[in-house]
PAMI-293327 format. One record per residue: x, y, z of N, C-alpha, C, O in turn. Coordinates in steps of 0.001 Angstrom, whole numbers, padded with zeros to 6 digits, always signed. Atoms other than C-alpha are relative to their C-alpha. Layout:
% residues N
XYZXYZXYZXYZ;...
This chain:
% residues 282
-000794-000699-001131+005201-038410+007331+000216+001163-000249+000683+001587-001306;+000036-001148-000218+004991-035322+008459+001054+000815+000740+001287+001427+001782;-001653-001371-000232+008329-033609+007918-000048+001090-000623-001093+001207-001264;+000034-001485+000387+008858-030287+006839-000410-000275-001818-001432+000056-002418;+000031+000165+000979+009618-031430+003540-001437-000697-001339-001797-000488-002497;+001451+000567+000779+006357-033617+002661-001007+000700+000553-002104+000331+000134;+001111-000819-000247+004198-031047+004404-000257+000987-001315-001225+001107-002066;+000074-001116+001340+005517-028113+001819-000161-000724-001372-000371+000042-002313;+000323+000433+001357+005094-030665-001218-001158-000492-000041-001747-000499-001122;+001806+000464+000329+001544-032129-000476-001078+001194+000437-002266+000969+000206;+000830-000908-000214+000019-028732+000814+000239+000784-001588-000773+001123-002200;+000317-000965+001010+001208-026744-002349-000650-000729-001211-001053-000169-002230;+001163+000152+001306-000644-028863-004622-001089+000049-000029-001633-000221-001100;+001120-000401-000217-003749-028013-003167-000218+001452-000131-001381+001835-000004;+000834-000986+000466-003713-024540-004038+000413-000013-000976+000276+001205-001091;-000239-000148+001142-002520-024753-007315-001184+000660-000595-000657+001651-001101;+000699-000338+000503-005493-023685-008639-000732+001536+000230-001521+002239-000402;+000561-001918-001271-006373-020186-006423+001726+000565-000069+001532+001773+000067;-001191-000055-000366-002425-019673-006213+000918+000234-001444+000849-000730-002206;-000786+000531+001181+000150-018790-009326+001478+000154+001135+002440+000787+000698;-000950-000424-000387+002656-018791-006450-000294-000810+001382-000303-000190+002445;+000137+000883-000668+001963-022007-004446+000886-000556+000854+000596-001053+001942;-000890+000680-001110+005096-023147-003085+000304+001124+000774+000617+000803+001920;-000570-000820-000890+005991-019999-001636-000863+000072+001095-000422+000106+002244;+000808-000193-001161+002600-019694+000249+000063-000698+001111-000073-000278+002260;+000217+000521-000897+002738-022406+001758+001294-000102+000964+001208-000599+002087;-001232-000036-000721+006663-021879+002829-000404+001394+000883+000254+001630+001896;-000256-000945-000786+005561-018740+004147-001090-000113+001483-000879+000520+002518;+000630+000618-000857+002617-020477+006257+000288-000559+001263-000050-000253+002407;-000768+000352-000657+004691-022676+007489+001120+000389+000954+001682-000141+001912;-001405-000691-001034+007311-020353+008757-000978+001002+001166-000575+001331+002282;+001034-000461-000728+004315-018628+010220+000114-000606+001654+000358-000156+002773;+000829+001212-001363+003289-021629+012659+001755-000268+000605+001769-000491+001816;-001273+000726-000391+007455-022627+013116+000744+001453+000724+001606+001367+001599;-000559-001651-000532+008381-018561+013970+001197-000877-000323+001809-001593+000469;-001874+000157+000786+011692-019412+011510-000615+000478-001253-001727+000409-001777;-000134+000379+001447+012491-018746+008500-000035-000443-001404+000214-001648-001372;-000263+000878+001153+012541-019706+004777+000817-000871-000124+000673-001995-000606;-001654+000612+000424+016350-020466+004872-000127-001363+000861+000360-002435+000499;+000070+001322-001047+015226-022894+008299-000465-000831-000894+000324-001771-000997;+000553+001228+000369+012876-025118+006001+000809-000604-000935+000623-001820-000987;-000891+000062+000815+015565-025281+003353+001439-001112+000703+001895-002050+000049;-000632-000027-000981+018109-026012+006345-000270-001577+000448+000577-002461+000571;+000295+001177-001039+015969-028859+008060-001110-000732-000520-002037-000814+000286;+000893+000338+000912+013736-030602+005298-000531-000967+000686-001761-000970+000733;+000549+001359-000821+013343-033932+007470-000846+000380+001162-001799-000370+001372;+000254-000651-001010+012427-031718+010570-001758-000590+000152-002684-000371-000629;+001622+000319+000028+009040-033424+011986-000505+000647+000852-000006+000994+001923;+000602-001493-001061+006408-030968+013292-000959-000581+000547-001703-001394-000002;+000866+000869-001130+004519-031965+016330-001414+000167-000664-001566+000604-001805;+001598+000201+000248+000641-032332+016125-000337+001393+000362-001040+001949-000482;+000332-001886+000086+000257-028414+017330+000283+000148-001362-000572+000110-002247;-000895-000655+001064+002623-027445+014737-000853-000180-001845-000865+000503-002870;+001020+000193+001429+000238-028953+011848-001646-000318+000307-002553-000881-000305;+001451-000311-000270-002765-028525+013249-000491+001686-000103-001669+002034-000177;-000302-001204+000248-001810-024724+012910+000089+000451-001329-000413+001436-001870;-000373-000460+001459-000341-025053+009526-001210-000611-000585-001536+000003-001601;+001142+000452+000626-003485-027116+008591-001337+001287+000192-002255+001208-000624;+000643-000779+000105-005530-023958+009699+000086+001146-000824-000803+001864-001283;+000062-001487+000982-003944-021274+007761+000060-000419-001740-000267+000227-002735;+000428+000359+001455-003812-023258+004717-001596+000013-000490-002018+000607-001481;+001181+000191+000509-007515-024381+004821-000457+001785-000456-001055+001964-001517;+000302-001483-000307-007941-019965+005533+000747+000230-001988+000117+001041-002668;-000384-000405+000765-005673-019996+002136-000908-000765-001182-001344-000364-002261;+000940+000700+001364-007582-022398+000098-001431+000418-000303-002131+000066-001252;+001119-000658+000307-010396-020575+000399+000134+001381-000411-000840+002132-000353;-000446-001407+000813-008722-017405-001221+000416+001188+000831+000560+002304+000330;-000692-001221-000827-007425-015254+001711+001568+000119+000069+002528-000499+000529;-001358-000750-000058-004758-013336+001180+000882-000186+000916+000551+000001+002087;-000505+000533-000923-001539-014626+002568+000243+001248+000868+000340+000964+002062;-000429-001061-001169-000744-011005+004315-001437+000211+000810-001359+000903+001825;+001199+000192-001072-004255-011345+005958+000174-000633+000892-000123-000222+002014;-000012+000554-000736-003262-014337+007276+001054-000393+000810+001098-001200+001739;-001477-000513-000936+000116-013505+008508-000057+001127+000830+000710+001263+001783;-000469-001474-000767-000405-010020+009779+001005+000802-000634+001417+001817-000072;-001358-000683+000512+002309-008830+007725+000314+000064-001216+000235-000988-001851;-000906-000016+001507+003860-007843+004485+001044+000963+000360+001141+001740+001310;-001719-000705-000091+007425-006440+003869-000539+000674-001196-001286+000112-001997;+000104-001259+000637+007285-002970+001915+001341+000759+000171+001809+001192+001224;-001839-000925-000374+010988-001211+001211+000565-000430+001274+000911+000153+002301;-000960+000685-001064+012494-003561+003140-000310-000096+001545+000289-000757+002393;+000770+000041-001407+010311-002856+006237-001313-000888+000257-002206-000816-000588;+001134+000413-000408+007692-004997+008027-001059+000882+000443-000800+001635+001382;+001254-000493-000815+003931-003585+008625-000899-000506+000010-001195-001047-001056;+000984+000957-000298+001140-005184+010010-001396+000384-001300-001630+001535-001669;+001093-000286+000487-001942-005471+007825-001150-000786+000475-000917-001852+001044;+001416+000507-000113-005537-006428+008273-000807+000331-000829-000605+001372-001454;+001284-000294+000991-008804-006604+006196-000418+001496+000332-001247+001875-000496;+000188-001321+000564-009134-002905+006815+000627+001119-000860+000243+002247-001169;-000737-000552+000930-006423-002118+004692+000460-000552-001063+000345-001764-001245;-000600+000746+000962-004704-002515+001707+000844-000684+000473+001394-000397+001536;-001327+000113+000348-002183-004650+000944+001400+000502-000550+001552+000893-001708;-001339-000738+000483+000980-003431+000312+000552-000591-001561+000910-001768-001619;-000593+000957+001233+002172-004194-003615+001149+001127-000445+001252+002306-000107;-001448-000617+001119+005448-003119-005911-000316+000965-000435+000524+001826-000698;+000106-001350+001502+003727-000621-008068-000225+001031+001142-000273+002169+000674;-000454-001290-000573+003806+001666-005042+001731+000724+000270+002120+001870+000495;-001473-000460+000277+007614+001709-005186+000184+001024-000771+000566+002092-000292;+000105-001123+001107+007491+003726-008177-000607+001406+000668+000062+002418+000459;+000550-001254-000603+005393+006487-006298+001102+000438+001122+001173+001648+001337;-000592-000324-001151+008033+006306-003219+001590+000130-000794+002480+000744-000206;-001686-000572+000387+011550+006432-005660-000359+001449-000588+000451+002369-000710;+000387-001528+000742+009698+009440-007267+000047+000942+001558+000977+001747+001599;+000284-001079-000940+008657+011423-003669+001579-000156+000509+001924+000939+000952;-000896-000116-000864+012393+010249-002186+001026+000941-001280+002043+001560-000969;-000848-000785+001000+013920+011921-005364-000050+001343+000018+000921+002090-000097;+000579-001274-000002+011669+014993-005136+000560+000376+001420+001480+001179+001571;-000707-000455-001326+012339+015213-001429+001499+000101+000608+001696+000535+001743;-001361+000098+000214+016192+014795-001853+000563+001583+000062+001465+002059+000751;-000233-001925+000496+016113+018922-003266-000201+000320+001204+000684+001046+001659;+000660-000946-001438+014209+019859+000262-000346-001398+000838-001443-001950+000912;+000371+000366-001001+014856+017651+002761-000817-000136+001333-001175-001090+002024;+001090+000003-001131+012781+019155+005301-000905+000419-000347-001424+001273+000372;+001606-000808+000800+009836+020137+003322-001447-001074+001213-001568-001806+002196;+001621+000703-000611+006280+018825+004421-000657-000432-000737-000885+000033-001854;+000699+000815+001113+004364+016333+003168-001478-000320+000488-001561-000761+001634;+001002+000842-000470+000767+015328+003446-000361-001266-000533-000470-001160-001754;+000453+000853+000717-000346+011720+002710-001338-000479+000143-001726-000879+001241;+001393+000036-000312-003955+011206+001978-000333-001204-000602-000063-001668-001710;+000216+001462-000013-005395+007959+002705+000938-000754+000038+001258-001395-000963;-001230+000346-000339-002526+006752+004317-000463-001772-000015+000405-002578-000350;-000065+001350-000344-004023+003239+004945+000648-000849+001141+000348-000728+002329;-001198+000421-000801-001358+001195+006446+001414+000803+000520+002361+000623+001286;-001355-000710-000369+000918+003657+006438+000983+000137-001070+001707+001130-001144;-001617+000357+000799+003555+002714+003949+000631+001065-000633+001832+001076-000899;-000567-000871+001309+003800+005742+001706+000454+001107+001519+001613+001314+001878;-000468-000986-001327+004061+008135+004910+000906-000698+001081+001444+000138+001807;-000724+000869-001051+005914+005649+007259+001822+000076-000939+002797+000438-000281;-001186+000442+001066+009038+004988+004115+000309+001093+000259+001216+001299+001065;-000711-001120-000290+009135+008595+003821+000395+000648+001041+001190+001578+000906;-000715-000717-001344+009793+009612+007370+000715-000740+000680+000991-000383+001825;-000824+000969-000279+011858+006598+007786+001359+000293-000452+002354+000047+000230;-000841+000175+000819+014090+007432+004947+000524+001696+000295+001718+001994+000275;-000563-001228-000307+014086+011360+005815-000930+000622+001231-002028+001177+001275;+000982-000064-001408+013334+011609+009579-000005+001640+000364-000430+002185+001383;+000165-001604-000257+013728+015391+009123-001095+000915-000592-001444+002083-000425;+001728-000845+000445+010386+015762+007067-000812+000409+000912-000738+000353+002140;+001835-000540-000834+006970+017123+008126-000741-001233-000360-000915-001457-001558;+001314+001126+001356+004549+014104+007117-001021+000183+001269-000776+000131+002475;+001225+000229-000569+000927+014320+008177-000961-001330-000879-001114-001250-002098;+000388+001031+000641-000904+010992+007325-001794+000152-000021-002507+000538+000906;+001867-000042-000565-004817+010919+007038-000760-001175-000732-000414-001796-001738;+000835+001117+000621-007460+008501+006408-001298+000574+000925-001372+001272+001937;+001281-000635-000620-011335+008836+006788-000244-001465+000575-001469-001584+000566;-000120+001569-000726-011085+005020+008419+000642+000280+001638+001702+000877+001826;-000538-000243-001513-010519+005149+012356+000863-001757-000115+002088-001867-000075;-000879+001098+000507-009466+001426+011632+001589-000354-000259+002583-000906+000213;-001505-000166+000979-006948+002047+009186+000748+000876+000881+001946+000603+000799;-000652-000974-000549-005763+004754+011351+001247-000720+000765+002472-000609+000715;-000459+000425-001115-005175+002653+014111+001600-001311-000323+002540-001790+000313;-001329+001146+000702-002719+000160+011976+001054+000831-000231+002229+000495-000372;-001142-000776+001276-000920+002711+010439+000717+000787+001513+001942+000678+001557;-000526-000002-001462-000151+004054+014291+000991-001024+000725+001922-000697+001460;-000768+000833-000617+001172+000690+015233+001211-000397-001032+002272-000719-000498;-001070-000564+000605+003367+000850+011722+000864+000692+000308+002055+000412+000175;-000914-001157-000272+004590+003974+012883+001076-000238+001353+002097+000361+001689;-000834+000124-001539+005745+002424+016380+001100-000887-000200+002055-001026+000565;-000343+001231+000444+006918-000490+014276+001050+000228-000252+002021-000254+000332;-001018-000571+000637+009036+001315+012204+000988+001445+000418+001891+002028-000182;-000766-001365-000778+010197+004319+014563+000076+000828-000630+001201+001200-000963;+000733-001312+000891+008492+007079+012619-000013+001015+000713-000224+001822-000193;+000709-000798-000591+007840+009656+015049-000346+001208-000259-000789+002110+000450;-000344-001495+000783+008159+012258+012602-001840-000118-000776-002122+000061-001961;+001319+000043+000818+004374+011872+011747-000833+000075+000599-000877-000541+001663;+000962-000154-001055+001200+013163+012830-001426-000632-000985-001708-000287-002132;+000851+000708+000628-001665+011021+011909-001331+001051+000347-001304+001846+001285;+001057-000658-000223-005177+012580+011571-001298-000212-001050-001343-000070-002272;+001128+000650+000723-008635+011323+010756-000938+001413-000845-001208+002546-000447;+000755-001046+000824-010562+013211+008062+000132-000434-001168+001115-001097-001498;+000258+000492+001155-012093+012726+004563+000673+001003-000725+000190+002135-000740;-000848-000437+000613-009287+013859+002482+000608+001164+000758+001381+000967+001696;-000613-001296-000843-008486+017774+003597-001450+000540+000431-001777+001712+000246;+001287-001101-000478-012224+018277+005209+000026+000070+001354-000821+000556+002103;-000452-000318-002103-010760+018169+008913+001147+000608+000111+001554+000923+001229;-001050-000564-000054-007771+019639+007832+000005+001410-000164-000563+002007-001079;-000045-001196-000383-006904+022878+009188+001256+000927-001176+002377+000490-001438;-000535-000486+000862-005731+025685+006579+001449-000096+000191+001939+000044+001312;-001377-000130-000175-002168+025478+005864+000775-000901-001798+000341-001538-002758;-000464+000492+001508+000327+024601+003046+000934-000990+000087+001540-001017+001158;-000946+001450+000326+002428+021545+002196+000930-000127-001570+000481-000025-002711;-000758-000085+001469+005395+021272-000445-000408-001370-000765-000218-001379-001981;+000273+001246+000638+004137+017429-001203-001435-000403+000664-001739-000252+001847;+001701+000414+000035+000331+016161-001429+000448-001267-000895+000765-001346-002082;+000127+001505+000731+000550+012375-001969-001067-000605+000334-001846-000338+001249;+001350+000699-000348-001902+009949-002316-000090-001422-001144+000387-001322-002275;+000338+001387+000780-002847+006150-003869-001677+000111+000392-002128-000604+001287;+001322-000190-000460-006575+007250-003645-001074-001555-000632-000750-002147-001661;+001106+000634+001050-009579+004780-004761+000031+000518-001442-000029+001629-001969;+000306-000740+001997-009710+004486-008712-000249-001079-000837+000151-001162-001998;+000647+000704+000767-011472+001618-009538-001272-000061-000125-001954-000200+000891;+001263-000270+000549-014676+001927-011619-001062-001321+001149-000550-002439+001107;+001206+001291-000905-017620-000641-009092-000298-000699-000665-000814-001730-000234;+000547+001194+000866-018250-002285-012359+001114-000645-000303+000779-001636-000951;-000954+000346+000372-014662-003225-012866+000266-001822+000746+000716-002180+001834;-000369+001280-000016-014485-007013-013146+001147-000456+000877+000941-001511+001478;-001076+000361-000947-010728-007052-011077-000391-000254+001149+000229-000963+001941;+000555+000103-001807-013052-006702-007841-000389-001479+000152-000576-001948+001275;+000348+001293-000056-013879-010016-008444+001193-001174-000074+000871-002339-000305;-001420+000744+000270-010054-011603-008606+000829+000154+001120+001211+001248+001536;-001560-000005-000744-007355-012642-006199-000540+000282+001143-001656+000002+001580;-000133-001228-000970-006460-010270-003401-001166+000997+000610-001577+001195+001753;+000707-000964-000243-008715-007705-004008-001459-000373+000449-002157+000596+000744;+001230+000702-000486-011971-010000-002974-000072+000334+001602-001058+000499+002321;+000315+000090-001878-011252-009726+000742+000813+001573+000165+001058+001794+001351;-000302-001395-000536-009743-005800+000641-001132+000947+000067-002168+000701-000549;+000889-000594-000340-011639-003287+001696-000489+001008-000951+000407+001713-001415;+000294-000624+001083-013935-001339-000857-000024+001149-000033-000197+001756-001090;-000219-001683+000330-013511+002293+000343+000751+000120-000131+001010+001311-000305;-000932-000922+000171-010354+002157-000056+000502-000681-001299+001694-000988-001343;-000595+000645+001475-010188+000522-004067-001228+000456-000271-000767+000789-001363;+001235-000915+000948-014174+002353-005370-000040+001025-000287-000062+001773+000690;+000181-001474+000026-014424+005404-006748-001040+000459-001100-001132+000208-002301;+001033-000136+001424-017153+006674-008506+000513+000931-000960+001676+001328-000890;-000515-000042+001348-017154+008129-011968+001183-000466-000751+002057+000309-001138;-000760+000852+000302-015194+005556-013219+001533-000427+000567+002364-001146+000011;-001236+000351-000452-012321+005640-010580+000367+001272-000246+001597+001254-000260;-000532-001084+000191-011843+009198-011238-000385+000827+001009+000216+001900+000958;+000653-001391-001012-013887+011296-008050+001228+000362+000694+001697+001499+000665;-000922-000545-001047-011174+011123-005625+001262+000860-000650+001496+002001-000253;-000532-000882+001008-008703+012318-008163-000700+001322-000156-000238+002144+000635;+000660-001428+000313-010699+015382-009133-000293+000725+001293-000208+001953+001331;+000019-000349-001423-011352+015750-005361+001134+000242+000784+001010+000992+001752;-001080-000293-000512-008326+015904-004254+000625+001342-001040+000523+002472-000563;-000280-000730+001322-007001+017878-007542-000258+001767+000555+000567+002679+000610;+000706-001306-000146-009548+020941-006460+000557+000071+001282+001411+000957+001307;-000502-000476-000866-008611+020964-003323+001717+000073+000271+002192+000929+001017;-001293-000449-000257-005099+020885-003216+000220+000983-000566+001363+001267-000208;-000265-001773+000189-004950+024392-004646+000221+000674+000866+000957+001652+000733;-000041-000664-001397-005237+025420-001281+000684-000188+000879+000867+000553+001845;-000817+000143-000788-002965+023415+000026+001248-000394+000111+001847-001119+000905;-001550+000645+000212+000255+023256-001440+000930+001751-000496+000500+002633-001239;-000926-001116+000048+002784+026096-001599+000655-000214-001470+001113-001150-002126;-000830-000361+001439+004071+027534-004644+001261-000687-000435+002349-000481+000102;-000962+001032+000393+006101+025015-006439-000089-001740+000277+000611-002642-000183;+000421+001280-000530+004503+021958-004750-000162-000695-000718-000276-000267-001866;+000611+001188+000618+003634+018754-005877-000765-000966-000033-000427-001905+000688;+001505+000745-000039+000861+016979-006187+000170-001578-000711+000569-001811-001852;-000727+001582+000765+001414+013020-006828-000798-000872+000409-001088-000984+001600;+000693+000638-000288-000740+010458-007445+000404-001882-000408+001312-002010-001229;-000374+001184+000386-000397+006478-007867-001717-000169-000955-002796+000284-000575;+001345+000108+000302-003198+005459-010322-000265-001133-000826+000859-001634-000796;+000331+001055+000545-004498+002477-012437+001040+000065-001604+001331+001135-002139;-000428-000252+001192-002654+001586-015713-000562+000293-001130+000094+000541-002142;+000543-001314+001102-005188+003195-017888-000546+001104+000201-001449+001552-000506;+000820-001491-000233-006057+006368-016443+001540+000808+000308+001836+001143+001455;-000967-001058+000177-002906+008413-017141-000448+001108-000845-000127+002270-000596;+000115-001648+000498-004282+010801-019585-001413+000176+000837-001439+001329+001266;+001217-000945-001159-007995+011255-017237+000676+000482+000816+000553+001707+000825;-001269-000435-000745-005226+011714-014806+000597+001424-000179+000531+002350+000629;-000601-001339+000723-003486+014467-016818-001100+001057-000177-000968+002221+000203;+000628-001259+000162-006539+016194-017887-000518+000669+001210-000726+001877+001326;+000474-000881-000824-007773+016536-014684+001191+001032+000931+000910+002009+001625;-000841-001339-000256-004553+018398-013723+000030+001085-000339+000124+002085+000373;+000156-001235+000433-004801+020606-016342-001537+000595+000147-001784+001734-000249;+001038-000372-000277-008239+020862-015414-000201+001678+001016-000772+002768+000965;-000306-000910-001221-006986+022442-012128+000974+000814+000040+001061+001665+000925;-000708-001418+000493-004383+024526-013582+001622-000157+000191+002587+000572-000036;-001689+000275-000003-001333+022251-012645+000492-000142-000912-000189-000511-001869;-000741-000107+001160+001563+022474-014909+000917-001436+000532+000801-002292+001409;-001404+000714+000393+004891+020674-015938-000435-001814+000618+000166-002313+001569;+000855+001221-000108+002662+017018-015858+001017-000739-000498+001762-000421-001424;-001320+000950+000430+005015+013757-015774-000872-001308+000199-001921-001257+000842;+000606+000975-000622+003982+010351-015499+001556-001246-000131+002402-001362-001017;-001116+000934+000449+006440+007353-014627-001015-001528-000210-002236-001683-000229;+000855+001158+000382+005699+003716-015355+000241-001018+000987+001158-000556+001667;-000167+000761-001460+005819+000899-012487+000995-001227-000665+001320-001283-001851;-000935+001093+000886+008117-002311-013052-000676-000549-000894+000192-000908-001690;+000450+000860+001049+006104-004002-015368-000526+001146-001380-001447+000962-002175;+000631-000729+001256+005955-000875-017912-000929+000577-000151-000911+001379-001085;+001073-000823-000462+002783+000418-016833+000165+001315+000243+001253+001668+000699;-000475-001024-000321+002289+003848-016543-001332-000040+001213-002510-000394+001171;+000857+000278-001462+001184+004206-012605+000089+001081+000832-000821+001316+001627;+000151-001027-000986+002717+007447-010910-000147+001414-000959+000633+001737-001855;+000254-001608+000812+001317+011084-012322+000366+001185+001074-000206+001146+002163;-000150-000789-000889+002793+014140-010637-000124+001636-000967+000145+001889-002141;+000168-001589+000929+002101+018023-011676+000381+000778+001456+000029+000518+002607;+000021-001318-000841+003193+021015-009837-000734+001668-000020-001152+002218-001039;+000960-000936-000108+001488+023993-008867+000729+001455+000415+001116+001816+001527;-000569-001489+000228+002830+027571-009831-000687+001081-000116-000184+002141-000489;+001076-000991+000050+000042+029523-009742+000002+000746+001569-000349+000241+002635;-000469-000733-001427+001151+032683-007069-001645-000395+001184-002841-000599+000975;+001191+000611-001129-000921+031739-003735-000530+001543+000389-001435+001697+001209;
């Protein structure tokens, strides 16, 4: 019988080898087909699926069985209680980045009309979340990928954040001389030979947003060096980084004469966000 409950039960068993959240995965896929929320599935478990609905669900399930990330199949991912469009041109938003958002909100709260630039904005989750929380914040969002910028622009419209200026640039290369109070980035930080690149959702995400030279540290170095010329006195440079890169990032901060260096841990207890202040007179 092709009712909601039987379809969910039978389908989840086919994902056990590739997913740690098989039950949730099939619920999300079926909600996509039915255009309903998950509470609907629990309220109407005996409701029969039409042949068209079953075929659509089967096609989505086959994509997931091949390892395709749920977010790319559905085209959306929630972050900070907002919906964001995603596709294979951008990274999939992750809870780890909420640690960076929390820090930024704390710092911006002390200067809500500040200026901020988000380097490597991708789908725009950082810039858009901060712009939505602080409408008076002056936000610039930069990416070297035209395709990623198109997704970010759509997400800005979706989340009604007109206070963002989107720019096509490789870091600061095409950014006019100016000063910001905050420079924020979740840059590529995985080494090219890292085994994690062959696992899970990462296999389907854009390498350009994942991999950096010099064992994942190249972009931290480039951004830190250039940021000296773009930060106001007292401004902050804020990075999301790998769980094992805290000391390396702090060494880079020191190399380029940043001060007041700190690190925050993510929800799993790993060092995840490091930040420092530019206090050298401009």
